[in-house]
N, C-alpha and C positions, 0 to 999 in steps of 0.2 A: 503495499496499500505507497502512494507517493503522499511525500505529506504538501497542504494547500495550504500554499501562501497569499494571505488578497493583501492589499497596501494601496495607499493612492501617494501618486508622484506631481506636482505640480512643473510641467516643464512651457516656459512661455517663448510662444510661436513668436520668431521675429520678425516674421512674416504682418504679421501684427502690427498698429501702433501702440499701444499697451506692449506686444512683443519689443521693439523696440526702445519704447522709452527707457524700461527693464534694461536694456541691456548695458545703454547709459546709464542706468545706474548705476550697476554693476560694475560697471569696467572708469568712468573718470571719477580722478578724486584730485586735489593739489596738484597732489603731483605729476599727474600729467594730460593735464584735463587741453591745454595748449596744446598737444603733441594726437591728441586724440580727439578733439572734435571738427576739426573732417570727418570723423567712421560718425557723429552721428548730428550736422551741424548743417546747415547748406549754405555754397558760397554768399548767397543774397542774403544771408542772415550775419558771416560771419565779418560781411565786410574786409577790402581792402585792410591788410597791415594789421590785423588785429593779435598778431604774438609780439610786435608789440605794446598794445595798449595794457596800463598799466592794475587798469578795472577788467578785463578781460576775463580771467580767469573765476573771478564775484558774480560773474551774470551770467558766465558759464555751465556757470554752479546751482544757479536755481532752487536743483533738484535738491538743497541742501536746508533749505523754506520749511520741506517738508518732510513730516518726526516718520509720520505712518499713514501708512495712504486704506481710507474707507470702503471708498464704492473709483466706478469708471467705466466712462463712456467714451464710441468712438461711430464714425462711418465715415466711409471711404468714396470717393466718386473722382471716378481717370483715377488721374496722379493727384490729385488732392484730399488730404486725412486733417479728420478734427480729430485732436484726445479733448474730454476735460476727464481730470484725474483726484478727486474728493480725499481730503486727510486736515492731518491734522499737523501742527509745527511741538517745540518743542514743550512749547507751554498752555497743548493742549485747544490751542483757536483752532479753528474752521477756517481751513487751506485754500482755497481752491486753483490747479492748475489751469490754462485756457491754454489749445498746443496747437497748431497750424505745423500741419506735414505735407512733402513733397517726396514723389517718389525720385529715387534716384538712381545711379546707376544700380550701388552697392544695395537698395533695402531705400527703406526712409527717411527725413531728414528731415532734424524740426525743423523748420522757416518761417516763427510765429510764436512767443515767449509772448501770456503776461503773465502773474503772481496777482489772486485779489486775498481781499479776507473776505470771511463771509458774517453777519450775526450768529448764527445756529447753525446746528451742522440739519436744521432739518430746510434749508436755504440754500445746501448745495445744489449744484443743476442735475436735472436724472435726465438730460440728454446734449448728446454732445454736440459741441461747436467750438467754433474758432478761435480763436480772439476778439476777431472784430465781426463779429456776430454774438458772443455773450460781452462783452465790453465796450461795446463799439461806443 
């Protein structure tokens, strides 16, 4: 008789927007963000000369604003995707990331970022939207 092993494994699919975001969260840090920025951010977002901008690392590490993720919603239309991530910061205040993605040759790249705070978790958006749509 063979033993039966049942388990649950969570694997993020980097073909999804949230999977691409999860890859960024797990790879990017203060020591490497400038070197890996091209893997996660579009040329349009990075602009010229971001490597020498003293504020670039802090801006590209926007992920550090959120300590815990509670929910996310995404939508994709052609080569543009919108991702909402709801969570809290280190002080348990509700935070919302609204991200625009564009399809690149190597996968989804962040092309727009807005970090916002809401009054309460009940105010979290429940559908995907891009920064211009949500925070217009």
